[in-house]
C-alpha positions as CSV (number, residue, x, y, z in Angstrom):
1,M,119.6,151.8,83.6
2,S,120.9,155.4,85.5
3,V,124.3,155.2,86.2
4,H,123.0,155.3,90.1
5,R,120.9,152.3,89.5
6,R,123.9,150.2,89.1
7,I,126.1,151.1,92.0
8,Q,123.7,151.5,93.9
9,G,124.0,149.4,97.1
10,T,127.6,149.1,96.3
11,W,129.5,149.7,99.6
12,I,132.9,150.6,100.1
13,R,135.2,151.0,103.3
14,V,138.1,152.7,103.1
15,D,140.7,154.0,105.3
16,S,142.8,157.1,104.8
17,N,144.9,155.9,103.0
18,G,142.6,154.2,100.5
19,Q,142.7,151.0,101.4
20,D,140.8,148.7,101.9
21,D,140.3,148.6,106.1
22,A,136.9,146.6,106.5
23,A,138.7,144.8,109.7
24,A,139.3,148.2,111.6
25,H,135.8,149.1,111.0
26,A,133.8,145.9,111.2
27,G,131.1,147.8,113.6
28,D,130.9,150.4,111.4
29,E,128.1,151.5,109.3
30,P,129.8,151.8,105.7
31,E,129.3,154.5,103.0
32,D,126.6,154.4,99.7
33,V,129.4,154.5,96.6
34,E,126.0,156.5,95.0
35,A,126.4,159.0,97.8
36,L,129.5,160.1,96.6
37,A,129.5,159.3,92.8
38,H,129.2,163.3,92.5
39,E,132.1,164.2,94.1
40,S,134.0,161.5,93.7
41,A,134.4,162.0,89.8
42,A,134.3,165.6,90.5
43,A,137.7,165.2,92.2
44,M,139.0,162.5,89.4
45,Q,141.6,163.3,87.1
46,I,139.6,164.3,83.5
47,R,141.4,161.7,81.4
48,R,141.1,158.8,84.1
49,A,137.3,160.3,85.1
50,F,136.7,159.4,81.1
51,L,138.2,155.6,81.4
52,Y,137.0,154.9,84.1
53,C,133.6,155.7,83.2
54,S,134.2,153.9,80.2
55,L,135.2,151.0,82.0
56,L,132.4,150.7,84.1
57,G,130.3,151.4,80.8
58,F,128.5,154.4,81.9
59,S,128.5,157.9,81.1
60,L,130.5,161.0,83.0
61,Y,128.1,163.0,81.7
62,A,125.3,161.1,83.5
63,L,127.6,160.4,86.7
64,L,127.7,164.1,87.1
65,G,123.6,165.4,86.0
66,L,124.8,167.1,83.0
67,D,122.3,167.2,79.9
68,D,124.4,165.8,77.4
69,A,121.7,166.4,74.9
70,D,123.9,169.9,73.7
71,N,126.9,167.2,72.7
72,K,124.6,165.6,70.1
73,D,124.8,168.0,67.3
74,F,127.8,169.7,68.7
75,V,131.6,168.7,66.3
76,V,135.2,169.6,68.2
77,T,136.8,171.6,66.0
78,L,138.8,173.6,68.1
79,A,142.1,172.3,70.8
80,P,141.4,172.6,74.6
81,G,143.2,175.8,75.0
82,Q,141.6,177.5,72.2
83,Y,138.1,176.5,73.2
84,V,138.8,178.4,76.5
85,H,139.8,181.5,75.0
86,M,136.7,181.0,72.9
87,L,134.7,181.0,76.3
88,R,136.8,183.3,78.0
89,T,136.2,186.4,75.6
90,T,132.4,185.4,75.1
91,A,132.3,185.8,78.7
92,Q,133.9,189.0,78.6
93,L,136.7,187.8,81.2
94,S,140.0,189.3,81.3
95,L,142.6,186.5,82.0
96,T,143.5,187.4,85.6
97,G,139.9,187.7,86.0
98,L,139.2,184.0,84.9
99,D,142.5,183.2,87.4
100,Q,140.6,184.2,90.4
101,E,137.0,183.2,89.5
102,I,138.3,179.3,89.0
103,G,140.6,180.4,92.1
104,H,144.2,179.7,90.4
105,D,147.2,181.6,90.2
106,A,147.5,184.7,87.5
107,G,148.9,183.0,84.0
108,F,147.5,179.4,84.7
109,I,144.6,180.2,81.7
110,E,147.1,181.9,79.5
111,S,149.6,178.7,80.0
112,V,146.4,176.7,79.1
113,E,145.4,179.1,75.9
114,A,148.6,179.0,74.9
115,G,148.6,175.1,75.1
116,E,151.1,174.9,77.8
117,I,149.3,173.4,80.4
118,D,146.9,170.1,79.3
119,L,143.5,170.4,80.9
120,V,142.6,166.7,80.7
121,E,145.2,165.8,83.4
122,Y,143.3,168.7,86.1
123,P,140.4,167.6,88.2
124,V,137.1,167.3,86.2
125,Q,136.0,170.3,88.7
126,L,138.2,172.6,87.5
127,A,136.6,171.9,84.2
128,L,133.4,172.2,85.4
129,D,134.0,175.9,87.1
130,I,135.7,177.2,84.1
131,A,132.1,176.6,82.7
132,R,130.3,177.9,85.3
133,S,132.9,180.8,85.3
134,T,132.2,181.7,81.4
135,R,128.8,180.9,82.1
136,S,128.7,178.1,79.0
137,P,127.4,174.1,79.1
138,A,129.7,172.2,81.3
139,C,128.9,169.3,79.1
140,R,130.5,171.0,75.9
141,L,133.4,172.0,77.3
142,L,133.9,168.3,78.7
143,K,133.7,167.0,75.2
144,V,136.4,169.2,74.0
145,L,138.8,167.5,76.9
146,E,136.9,164.1,75.9
147,Q,138.4,164.9,72.5
148,A,141.5,165.6,73.2
149,A,142.3,163.1,76.0
150,K,141.4,160.2,73.2
151,R,144.0,162.0,70.9
152,S,146.8,161.8,73.7
């Protein structure tokens, strides 16, 4: 069963503070969770996104619409910082070049590569942006981060 089929027809009413506010919006049309699934997952912290999806019994890769067939033979051997370094150098991007591509201040990627910043504490969208900027499969970077989240 697809991820979207599992959540199809689920309705939410949430106020700006993230609280269920159904009584105040009794006459309003509710929002379809399925329509917000990708955006919600992309905004969620990587560690929490994997946990959330595992609790609900579906794949983050499927929720994001990623083909994780590439992951079947992919063995994680590098730490996230080392993997980002490999992606960046393969794409022939400088540290500041990748910082600019993903919209972060200078020194961010350098700190990631040095292991000073733990990417699993950042939104999924950051991993997607790094993969896009380095022209690499997002599912592989996410697998590296998934393994890191399990280890920590």
